[in-house]
N, C-alpha and C positions, 0 to 999 in steps of 0.2 A: 458567704457568695455576695459579690459586688450587686446594686442593684440593675445594674445594665446586665450582669448575666441573668440575673431574676426574669428581668423586664422580656429577654430575648427566650428565657424557660417559657413564659408565657404563651409567648408570640407559636414557638414550636408547637407547644398542646394545642392551641387556637388552630392551627392548619391543620391537623389530624382530622378536624372538621370535614376537610377538602379530600380524605383519603378515602378511596372507594368502597370498603367496607364500611365507614362509615356513613356515607351519603346513603349507602343501599338500606342503613338500619333506619337513617331518617325517613326513608322512600315507602319503607315497610309500617313505619311507627304512620304514619300519611294515613296510609290503607287500613291502619288497624282502628283508627281516630273518624274515620269517613263515614261508616256505619252506624255511629252510637245515635248522633242525635235525631237519625231519620227515620228511628223508630218511638222518640221521645219527644223534643219542643217540633222538632219541623212535623212530623207527623199528627200533633196536636193542633198543629194551625189549621191543615188542610181538613181534620174533623170538623174543627169548631166554622168553617167556612160553610161545610156543609150540613151545619145545623145539628151535629151529632149533640145530645147532653152532656153537661159535664160529668156527671155521677160516671156514664159509660167513660167520657176520656182518662178518668180517674183511673179506672177498671183495666185502661189500655198498660198501668205501669206494670201490669202482671206480664206481659209480651216479653219484658227485658229481663222475667227471671233465668235464661241462661246465664246473663256474666253471673250470677250468683254462685251457679252449680255448675259451671264448669269443670270443677275438680272430678265428677262423676265420670265422666267420659275422657278424661286426658291420659288414664292409661292404655286407652285403645291406643294412644297415639305415641306413646312412648314405646310400646311394644310389636306393634302391628304392621306390616309392609303392604302395601296397595300392587295384586298384580301388573304385572308389567313395567308401571308405572315408575314403581321403587326403584328396579333394576336401572333404570335409564336416567332419575332424577336423583336417589338419593332417598332417604325416607324421612327427614325434616322437609324438603322440595317437594317433593311428591304430596304430603299432605299439608303446604302453604297454595298447592297450586289447585286440589280439590277442592277446598272450603273454599279459595278465591273463585272457581267458578261457578260453584253452587248459588255464592254470596253474589254475582252478579247476574244470575238468573231468577235469584227470590227478590233481589230491588226491582229488575222489571217487572215480574209478577204482582209486586206489592203495587207499584204505579199503575198496572193495569187493570186493580181492581174500583171498583166505584163503591165506598163504602156509605153514601147512601141508601143504595140500594141492598147490599148486601153486608153489613159490618162483621159478619162471620169470618169471611172469606179474606177481608183485610186483616182480621186481626190474626187469623192464620199464616197469611204474607209476612206480617211484623213479625210474628214468632219465627218463623224459618229466616227474617235477615238476621235478628237476635242470636239465634244458634247457630248460625254459619258465620256470623262475627265473632261471639266467641270463640267457636272453634278457630279461626285464622288467629285468634289472640293468642291462645294456647301454642298452636306452630312459631308465630314469631316470637313469644315469649322464649320458650325454648331454644328457638333456631340465635336470637341474640344471644342466650346464655353460653351456648356452646361455639358460638363463631369467634368472639371476642377474645384476646385474652385477660389477663387482670389488670394488667395494665390499661387496657382501653377498657374496661367495663365503665367508667364513670364518663368518658366519652360518648360512649354506646348509652347511656342513658340520658345523656343530654341532649344528643338529634334524635333519639325515638320520641323524648318529648318535646321538642319542636315540632316532628312530624304527626304525632297525635293533635297536638293543638292547631296546625293547618287545617290537617282533615276533620275536625270538628268546626272551624271556621268554613270551610266550604261548603259542610253539609248543614251549617245553621244557618250564617248570615246571608251565604252565595246562596247557599237554596230557595230562603226566602224572596232574595233577589230576582233570582231567577222564575220563580212562582208569580211575580203581578206581570210578566209578559208570555207566559208560556203558559200553559194546561200543568196538572198533577204529573201526568203519565213522564211529559216530556224531562222534567224535572227529574225524576227520578230515573228515567231514562238516560240523562247526564248524568246521574250520580254514579250510576252502573258504570258508565263510560271511563268514569275516573278511577276505578276501579284497576283498572286497564295499568297503573300507576304501580299497585304493588304485585301485578299479574307478569308484567314484563321485569321487576326488580328480582322477583322469585328465580324466573328462568336464567336470569343473568347471575344470580349469585351461585357462589360456590357453597356446596354441599359441606357444613361443619364434619368436623372428625366428632363422631355420637359414640360414646364409649359402650361396647355390647353389655348386654343385660345377662346374669348368669342365670343360667337354668335352675329352678330351685326345684324340688320335692311338692312344692304348692301346685307346681304347674300341670303333676299330673291328673289335677280335678278341671284342665283346661286342654284338651286335648289340642285345640288348634293354636293356642300360645305357643307351643314348644315350635310348630312351621313358621310361625311369624307371619302370616297369611291373613288377609283379610278376605272375605264374600268364600268362604268353604263351605259352603250351606250345609254339608251332610256332618260338621263337626261344631257349627254353631248351636248353641240351643239355650234356652233363657240361664240354664244351671250355671252354663260354662260363662256366659255373660257375669254373671251376677258372682260370681267365685272370681272372676278378672277385675271388677270393684274393690271387692274385698279385700284381694290380692293388693291391689294400690293403696288402700287404704290403711293396709298393715302397714305398707312401707312408706308413706306418710307419716303415720306415727309413731313407726321407729327410727326413723330418720330425725322424727326430734328427738324422742327418748334416749339414741343413744348419743348423743353428741349434749358435752358439757354446757353449752349455750343455747338447747331447746327452749328451759323455758324463759330463756331472755328472748329468744327469736320473735316468741308469742306475747308477751307482755310491751315487747318494744311496738310489736303492729298497734295492740290494743291502744297503749296510750298517745301513738303518735295520731291514729284515728281517732282518740278523744281528743285531745287538744285539737287538730283538725277541722272536724266537724261542728265542734262547738264556738268556733272563731268564724267559720263560713256561712254555716245552714241557717243562721238567722239576719244574713247580712241584708235581703232587699225589706224585709217587715220592719229592719233598724233604721234603712235610712227612708224610709216612706215613712215611718212615722215620725223621726225628726222634721219632715218637710220637704225633703228634695223630691224634684218632681222625676218623672220616669224617663223622659228628654236627658234631664241632668243624669240621671244614672248609667242613661245609655252610654251619654258621649265619655263618662268617667271611666265607667265599666267597661265597657265593649269595646274602646277602643284605646284610651290610655291602658287601660288596666289588665288588655291581653297582649300588648306590648310588652310592659312590664314583667308580666306572665314568661314570656318566650325569652324576653334576656336574661331572664333570673335563671331558666332552666341551661341557656348557652352557657353563663357563667358558672354554673354546677360543673357543669361537663369539663370544662378546664381546672376549675379548683380542682374536682377528685383526682384529674390525672397527676398534679403537682401538690397535692395535702394528704396525708392520710383519711380513710373515708372517716373513721373516726371522729376527728377534726372537725370533717365538713358536717356532718350529721350534728356536732354540737352547736356548729354556728348557724345553722338551719332551725335547730329550735332554739335559739336564742333571738335571731330575725321574727319567728312565731311566738315569742314571747313580747318583742318589741309592737309588732302589729296588732296583738292582742292591747298592749297599753295605749297606742295611739286611738283604737274604736273606741276606749273608755273617754280619752281627752276629746274624742268627736261627739259624743252621746255628751259632756260637758260644755262643750263649745255650741255644738245644736247647728244649725243651717248654715254654714260657711261652706260655701263651694269650694275656694281655695286652699280649705285645710284636708276638704277630702279628697284632692288630687294627692297628696301628702300620702291619709287613710290608705288609699284603695291603689297606688303606687306601691308603697311599702308590702302592703297586704298579697297583692299578685307579683310581685318580686319574690316574697318569702316562698307563696304557694308556687312559682316554677322552681326554686332552688330547691326546695323540701320534696318534690315530686320527683327531681330527676334521683337527689342523693337516695329517696327509698326505693328507686327501682333499683339503683346501685345497690344499695343493699341486698336486695332481694334477689339479685342475680347473683351474689356472691353465694347468697347462705344455698343456693339450688343446682350448683354446677353438678351436675356427674348423669350418668343415663339417666335418671328419673326427672329430669329438666323440668320435662312437660307437667306430672304430676305435681310435683311439689308446687312450683311456680303457683299453676293454677288453684291451689290448695290456700296455699299463702294469702293470696290475689282476694279470693272468696271469701278467706278468714276477714281480711281487710274489709270487704263490700259489706260481710256481716256487722262487724264493728261499728261501721259509719250509718246502716240503720239504726242499730241498737242506739247510739248516740245520737242521731238525729230526734227519736221521739223525747227522749230527757231533755235536750239542747232546749226543745218546743217549750215542756214542760217548767223550768227553770225561768225561760225568760217571760214567762205569761205572770210568775210572781217575784218578778224582782226588777228594778228601774234599771236601765241598759247601763247607766255607768258602772253599776254594781255587779250586772253580769259579765260583761268584758274584762271587770277587775279578777270573778271568777275565772273567766276564760284563762287568763295571764297565771293563774295558778295552776291549773290543769296542765299547764305545760313545763311545770316542773319536777313531775314521775320520770317523763319523757328525758328530761336533763339528767336527773339523777342515776336514771339506769345506765346512759352513757359515761358518765364519770365514774361511778362503782365499778361497774361490770368491766372494768377495764381490760381482765383477762378471756371472758367469753367473748367478747369481740375479735380480740386478738386469735381467738382460735378459729370462728370461723372465715375471717378473712386468711386464712392459710399461712398467717405468722408470717408474710412475707416483708421485706425490709421496707416498702413502699408503702404498703396498706395498712400494715398493725401498728 
């Protein structure tokens, strides 16, 4: 293939970002990313302003627990229909619409609370935002997996990454900017209004072709599951709900045990998060310790860095549509390794503002590419009728790995000089790369053995 042909092929792939389905995934990604910081950094600023103690603010991290345990109720979204609504919109769309409407109400309720007078009400409202946001994530992830073809998976992951980052920017920097001139109630009301983007997208999107879940003998213990209806109060009991969760957990574990790459999937998620967490969780302490000011870090990290991350995600989407997924994952792993080396060089160079641009630029570019490729990986692993349950389980597993690795990264940072710490981080990229190169047959299996993706 000539250079001109390759160039035209890349242009053709990039043009897919204008395709309605890909644009829909982008807008849904925006809706997914918007609520996240409204229960974390943005909320913490509000709490600080009204005089809430640092210890209490630290405990507010507990309101985000639903993001780590969303796999618990994901089986409900795979199995159950909403009366009247599902018959009109379809199962995936009806759950998306319900979660988004509840999320809008929860955001308005959170903004209407006064943490100075009743901190518990604020905490409950924030928990509600996290719960409905995590539920929306389950719906959107399953929708994206089942709405896009194998060839569109990479572009969808890139578009989702871009939308998610834009949503986080609006609820982070955008919300703080609005808070300088408006009340916090007005800020959260405006954030709720931005959720209309996802709501309208859900209404205009087509319901994906969701494979039917075969009825099994296990369902005999769950009467309302057979009928596939929600809110059938005569048949719903604690026992039936418990059996449904066991049912979902059984299919998740059998899904991993029943495929030759099951262990590879779990190991890849762990090693990916291991390298990613050790590289990024200590960035702020590292930069402050070697002498950079908060303003310098904000200029480079929050402006230039975010742009590099978005560009990385977009390029990853195009690359995933042109190159085999395994090759893209290897390339992303090498970028992660190079970013770790650059941080080690930054530790050696010290407070050099121009070198910081290269370090932060490569790190964020690698993050954007790696996140898009990782989402594409999970999307291909989770294709099938249990998409919501499987995707929620694997992303929760990744979240758990991040939390565990965060503790150990801080421990090693306390006992090592920064140059050696980032050299160790470079070495931590090797297990992931080794797995990608060594277990080629397993990666071919989960990608369906198609000519383009294996």
